[in-house]
N, CA, C and O atoms as a GROMACS GRO file, in nm:
protein
  292
    1MET      N    1  -0.441  -0.613   1.416
    1MET     CA    2  -0.339  -0.738   1.471
    1MET      C    3  -0.318  -0.630   1.586
    1MET      O    4  -0.370  -0.520   1.572
    2ASP      N    5  -0.230  -0.665   1.720
    2ASP     CA    6  -0.243  -0.663   1.830
    2ASP      C    7  -0.061  -0.657   1.808
    2ASP      O    8  -0.003  -0.751   1.754
    3VAL      N    9   0.004  -0.552   1.851
    3VAL     CA   10   0.152  -0.560   1.897
    3VAL      C   11   0.203  -0.693   1.966
    3VAL      O   12   0.298  -0.765   1.934
    4LEU      N   13   0.131  -0.703   2.049
    4LEU     CA   14   0.208  -0.863   2.127
    4LEU      C   15   0.190  -0.937   2.079
    4LEU      O   16   0.258  -1.027   2.128
    5GLN      N   17   0.099  -0.997   1.950
    5GLN     CA   18   0.136  -1.114   1.902
    5GLN      C   19   0.267  -1.109   1.778
    5GLN      O   20   0.298  -1.211   1.716
    6LEU      N   21   0.312  -1.024   1.763
    6LEU     CA   22   0.420  -0.973   1.683
    6LEU      C   23   0.558  -1.035   1.785
    6LEU      O   24   0.641  -1.103   1.725
    7VAL      N   25   0.569  -1.024   1.855
    7VAL     CA   26   0.701  -1.067   1.949
    7VAL      C   27   0.744  -1.226   1.903
    7VAL      O   28   0.691  -1.336   1.909
    8ASN      N   29   0.839  -1.185   1.866
    8ASN     CA   30   0.911  -1.305   1.843
    8ASN      C   31   0.880  -1.392   1.730
    8ASN      O   32   0.934  -1.502   1.714
    9ALA      N   33   0.787  -1.339   1.648
    9ALA     CA   34   0.718  -1.377   1.510
    9ALA      C   35   0.841  -1.366   1.396
    9ALA      O   36   0.949  -1.306   1.398
   10HIS      N   37   0.792  -1.431   1.317
   10HIS     CA   38   0.909  -1.464   1.159
   10HIS      C   39   0.769  -1.457   1.068
   10HIS      O   40   0.664  -1.520   1.059
   11ILE      N   41   0.833  -1.339   1.003
   11ILE     CA   42   0.733  -1.329   0.891
   11ILE      C   43   0.793  -1.321   0.771
   11ILE      O   44   0.896  -1.255   0.757
   12LYS      N   45   0.741  -1.382   0.681
   12LYS     CA   46   0.855  -1.391   0.526
   12LYS      C   47   0.762  -1.255   0.411
   12LYS      O   48   0.650  -1.237   0.363
   13PHE      N   49   0.879  -1.196   0.412
   13PHE     CA   50   0.852  -1.081   0.331
   13PHE      C   51   0.875  -1.104   0.164
   13PHE      O   52   0.959  -1.176   0.110
   14SER      N   53   0.811  -1.049   0.124
   14SER     CA   54   0.865  -1.064  -0.067
   14SER      C   55   0.960  -0.975  -0.088
   14SER      O   56   0.995  -0.903   0.006
   15ALA      N   57   0.991  -0.967  -0.154
   15ALA     CA   58   1.158  -0.940  -0.231
   15ALA      C   59   1.156  -0.776  -0.212
   15ALA      O   60   1.249  -0.702  -0.178
   16PHE      N   61   0.991  -0.735  -0.253
   16PHE     CA   62   0.992  -0.529  -0.265
   16PHE      C   63   0.928  -0.517  -0.142
   16PHE      O   64   0.940  -0.398  -0.112
   17ASP      N   65   0.865  -0.576  -0.053
   17ASP     CA   66   0.888  -0.551   0.061
   17ASP      C   67   1.010  -0.544   0.178
   17ASP      O   68   1.002  -0.464   0.272
   18PHE      N   69   1.083  -0.602   0.168
   18PHE     CA   70   1.235  -0.620   0.245
   18PHE      C   71   1.313  -0.527   0.155
   18PHE      O   72   1.422  -0.494   0.204
   19LEU      N   73   1.289  -0.482   0.049
   19LEU     CA   74   1.373  -0.394  -0.037
   19LEU      C   75   1.315  -0.239   0.014
   19LEU      O   76   1.365  -0.131  -0.018
   20THR      N   77   1.216  -0.256   0.087
   20THR     CA   78   1.119  -0.166   0.151
   20THR      C   79   1.138  -0.082   0.273
   20THR      O   80   1.078   0.021   0.301
   21LEU      N   81   1.257  -0.159   0.361
   21LEU     CA   82   1.278  -0.176   0.475
   21LEU      C   83   1.313  -0.028   0.509
   21LEU      O   84   1.360   0.028   0.410
   22LYS      N   85   1.306   0.032   0.591
   22LYS     CA   86   1.358   0.180   0.634
   22LYS      C   87   1.421   0.158   0.770
   22LYS      O   88   1.344   0.116   0.856
   23PRO      N   89   1.579   0.183   0.815
   23PRO     CA   90   1.641   0.148   0.894
   23PRO      C   91   1.621   0.255   1.020
   23PRO      O   92   1.573   0.364   0.989
   24ILE      N   93   1.645   0.238   1.123
   24ILE     CA   94   1.648   0.351   1.233
   24ILE      C   95   1.735   0.392   1.289
   24ILE      O   96   1.746   0.357   1.406
   25PRO      N   97   1.870   0.516   1.209
   25PRO     CA   98   2.018   0.517   1.312
   25PRO      C   99   1.971   0.563   1.420
   25PRO      O  100   1.868   0.628   1.436
   26PRO      N  101   2.054   0.527   1.503
   26PRO     CA  102   2.192   0.499   1.447
   26PRO      C  103   2.176   0.352   1.507
   26PRO      O  104   2.284   0.309   1.547
   27ARG      N  105   2.061   0.257   1.524
   27ARG     CA  106   2.060   0.154   1.576
   27ARG      C  107   2.090   0.106   1.478
   27ARG      O  108   2.027   0.158   1.386
   28ILE      N  109   2.199  -0.023   1.427
   28ILE     CA  110   2.173  -0.156   1.388
   28ILE      C  111   2.102  -0.240   1.368
   28ILE      O  112   2.070  -0.264   1.484
   29HIS      N  113   2.029  -0.333   1.290
   29HIS     CA  114   1.996  -0.427   1.279
   29HIS      C  115   1.841  -0.370   1.329
   29HIS      O  116   1.774  -0.469   1.355
   30HIS      N  117   1.764  -0.247   1.351
   30HIS     CA  118   1.663  -0.216   1.355
   30HIS      C  119   1.569  -0.166   1.209
   30HIS      O  120   1.615  -0.089   1.125
   31PHE      N  121   1.452  -0.217   1.202
   31PHE     CA  122   1.396  -0.107   1.087
   31PHE      C  123   1.264  -0.108   1.099
   31PHE      O  124   1.209  -0.156   1.198
   32PHE      N  125   1.199  -0.054   0.995
   32PHE     CA  126   1.045  -0.014   1.028
   32PHE      C  127   0.996  -0.049   0.837
   32PHE      O  128   1.055  -0.022   0.733
   33SER      N  129   0.847  -0.128   0.870
   33SER     CA  130   0.818  -0.157   0.786
   33SER      C  131   0.658  -0.136   0.778
   33SER      O  132   0.593  -0.206   0.856
   34GLN      N  133   0.604  -0.070   0.714
   34GLN     CA  134   0.489  -0.048   0.668
   34GLN      C  135   0.377  -0.010   0.856
   34GLN      O  136   0.271  -0.054   0.899
   35GLY      N  137   0.498   0.107   0.919
   35GLY     CA  138   0.448   0.149   1.038
   35GLY      C  139   0.486   0.051   1.152
   35GLY      O  140   0.446   0.089   1.261
   36ARG      N  141   0.543  -0.049   1.152
   36ARG     CA  142   0.559  -0.145   1.281
   36ARG      C  143   0.726  -0.139   1.233
   36ARG      O  144   0.787  -0.121   1.128
   37HIS      N  145   0.762  -0.167   1.391
   37HIS     CA  146   0.930  -0.176   1.435
   37HIS      C  147   0.942  -0.328   1.437
   37HIS      O  148   0.869  -0.409   1.495
   38LEU      N  149   1.069  -0.352   1.346
   38LEU     CA  150   1.130  -0.458   1.381
   38LEU      C  151   1.244  -0.488   1.422
   38LEU      O  152   1.317  -0.389   1.419
   39LEU      N  153   1.308  -0.602   1.467
   39LEU     CA  154   1.456  -0.589   1.555
   39LEU      C  155   1.558  -0.615   1.440
   39LEU      O  156   1.662  -0.553   1.419
   40CYS      N  157   1.506  -0.717   1.372
   40CYS     CA  158   1.651  -0.805   1.270
   40CYS      C  159   1.545  -0.832   1.157
   40CYS      O  160   1.428  -0.869   1.163
   41ALA      N  161   1.636  -0.798   1.039
   41ALA     CA  162   1.560  -0.904   0.920
   41ALA      C  163   1.667  -0.981   0.835
   41ALA      O  164   1.777  -0.929   0.818
   42GLN      N  165   1.649  -1.059   0.802
   42GLN     CA  166   1.714  -1.209   0.780
   42GLN      C  167   1.697  -1.228   0.632
   42GLN      O  168   1.600  -1.168   0.586
   43ILE      N  169   1.754  -1.281   0.565
   43ILE     CA  170   1.745  -1.320   0.392
   43ILE      C  171   1.737  -1.458   0.385
   43ILE      O  172   1.841  -1.504   0.432
   44MET      N  173   1.672  -1.534   0.353
   44MET     CA  174   1.690  -1.645   0.353
   44MET      C  175   1.648  -1.685   0.187
   44MET      O  176   1.531  -1.656   0.159
   45GLY      N  177   1.720  -1.740   0.088
   45GLY     CA  178   1.730  -1.796  -0.039
   45GLY      C  179   1.839  -1.823  -0.087
   45GLY      O  180   1.933  -1.841  -0.010
   46ILE      N  181   1.859  -1.834  -0.242
   46ILE     CA  182   1.958  -1.906  -0.335
   46ILE      C  183   2.011  -1.806  -0.401
   46ILE      O  184   1.948  -1.717  -0.459
   47VAL      N  185   2.143  -1.819  -0.394
   47VAL     CA  186   2.251  -1.726  -0.410
   47VAL      C  187   2.239  -1.743  -0.598
   47VAL      O  188   2.264  -1.858  -0.636
   48VAL      N  189   2.216  -1.675  -0.674
   48VAL     CA  190   2.153  -1.658  -0.778
   48VAL      C  191   2.264  -1.591  -0.917
   48VAL      O  192   2.259  -1.620  -1.036
   49SER      N  193   2.328  -1.526  -0.869
   49SER     CA  194   2.454  -1.493  -0.899
   49SER      C  195   2.602  -1.411  -0.802
   49SER      O  196   2.575  -1.371  -0.688
   50ASN      N  197   2.726  -1.394  -0.846
   50ASN     CA  198   2.749  -1.336  -0.738
   50ASN      C  199   2.889  -1.244  -0.846
   50ASN      O  200   2.930  -1.280  -0.956
   51ASN      N  201   2.935  -1.121  -0.765
   51ASN     CA  202   3.035  -1.052  -0.828
   51ASN      C  203   3.160  -1.037  -0.780
   51ASN      O  204   3.151  -0.916  -0.756
   52PHE      N  205   3.288  -1.070  -0.740
   52PHE     CA  206   3.368  -1.072  -0.636
   52PHE      C  207   3.492  -0.964  -0.694
   52PHE      O  208   3.553  -1.019  -0.786
   53LYS      N  209   3.538  -0.842  -0.666
   53LYS     CA  210   3.636  -0.754  -0.674
   53LYS      C  211   3.737  -0.717  -0.588
   53LYS      O  212   3.752  -0.613  -0.523
   54PRO      N  213   3.831  -0.858  -0.600
   54PRO     CA  214   3.963  -0.859  -0.418
   54PRO      C  215   3.972  -0.708  -0.384
   54PRO      O  216   3.952  -0.607  -0.452
   55ASN      N  217   4.012  -0.730  -0.243
   55ASN     CA  218   3.998  -0.611  -0.168
   55ASN      C  219   3.895  -0.495  -0.221
   55ASN      O  220   3.928  -0.379  -0.196
   56ARG      N  221   3.795  -0.514  -0.280
   56ARG     CA  222   3.686  -0.408  -0.284
   56ARG      C  223   3.566  -0.459  -0.220
   56ARG      O  224   3.545  -0.438  -0.100
   57PHE      N  225   3.482  -0.528  -0.299
   57PHE     CA  226   3.365  -0.548  -0.242
   57PHE      C  227   3.335  -0.722  -0.325
   57PHE      O  228   3.400  -0.786  -0.408
   58ILE      N  229   3.221  -0.745  -0.260
   58ILE     CA  230   3.180  -0.900  -0.326
   58ILE      C  231   3.020  -0.864  -0.338
   58ILE      O  232   2.969  -0.792  -0.252
   59LYS      N  233   2.943  -0.914  -0.441
   59LYS     CA  234   2.811  -0.851  -0.467
   59LYS      C  235   2.699  -0.984  -0.477
   59LYS      O  236   2.727  -1.062  -0.568
   60PHE      N  237   2.630  -1.003  -0.431
   60PHE     CA  238   2.518  -1.141  -0.447
   60PHE      C  239   2.394  -1.065  -0.485
   60PHE      O  240   2.359  -0.953  -0.448
   61ASP      N  241   2.315  -1.173  -0.588
   61ASP     CA  242   2.190  -1.161  -0.581
   61ASP      C  243   2.096  -1.261  -0.492
   61ASP      O  244   2.082  -1.364  -0.559
   62ILE      N  245   2.053  -1.268  -0.415
   62ILE     CA  246   1.981  -1.374  -0.387
   62ILE      C  247   1.831  -1.373  -0.396
   62ILE      O  248   1.764  -1.273  -0.370
   63ASP      N  249   1.783  -1.483  -0.434
   63ASP     CA  250   1.619  -1.522  -0.516
   63ASP      C  251   1.572  -1.590  -0.368
   63ASP      O  252   1.617  -1.694  -0.321
   64ASN      N  253   1.485  -1.518  -0.319
   64ASN     CA  254   1.377  -1.575  -0.213
   64ASN      C  255   1.260  -1.651  -0.258
   64ASN      O  256   1.196  -1.704  -0.167
   65GLY      N  257   1.214  -1.669  -0.384
   65GLY     CA  258   1.125  -1.725  -0.443
   65GLY      C  259   1.043  -1.583  -0.507
   65GLY      O  260   0.996  -1.598  -0.620
   66THR      N  261   1.025  -1.445  -0.438
   66THR     CA  262   0.988  -1.362  -0.470
   66THR      C  263   1.041  -1.333  -0.559
   66THR      O  264   0.967  -1.324  -0.657
   67ASP      N  265   1.149  -1.309  -0.578
   67ASP     CA  266   1.242  -1.170  -0.666
   67ASP      C  267   1.355  -1.197  -0.651
   67ASP      O  268   1.377  -1.306  -0.597
   68CYS      N  269   1.482  -1.109  -0.694
   68CYS     CA  270   1.607  -1.107  -0.656
   68CYS      C  271   1.626  -0.971  -0.554
   68CYS      O  272   1.567  -0.863  -0.562
   69ILE      N  273   1.736  -1.019  -0.445
   69ILE     CA  274   1.777  -0.913  -0.343
   69ILE      C  275   1.899  -0.890  -0.358
   69ILE      O  276   1.973  -0.988  -0.350
   70PRO      N  277   1.943  -0.792  -0.378
   70PRO     CA  278   2.094  -0.732  -0.399
   70PRO      C  279   2.164  -0.722  -0.295
   70PRO      O  280   2.098  -0.652  -0.217
   71TYR      N  281   2.287  -0.761  -0.235
   71TYR     CA  282   2.352  -0.740  -0.138
   71TYR      C  283   2.485  -0.741  -0.169
   71TYR      O  284   2.549  -0.812  -0.246
   72ILE      N  285   2.527  -0.624  -0.076
   72ILE     CA  286   2.663  -0.598  -0.078
   72ILE      C  287   2.751  -0.604   0.031
   72ILE      O  288   2.730  -0.546   0.138
   73LEU      N  289   2.874  -0.690   0.000
   73LEU     CA  290   2.943  -0.714   0.149
   73LEU      C  291   3.058  -0.594   0.151
   73LEU      O  292   3.132  -0.579   0.248
   0.00000   0.00000   0.00000
């Protein structure tokens, strides 16, 4: 597939693919996946569990239809 065809494309990843994204330091929101450069990665799904620790963190498990993706704020 030509790189130009992927400009402004929306691609649905499985949870496994999403968890294998590699960040490009020091750039924020830049990732590599299977040798391709991604500018932004977003999660869409249903929050199936959460764990809230006041003044520490909040942890979500988001189900995107393929598996659960852990997310910590």
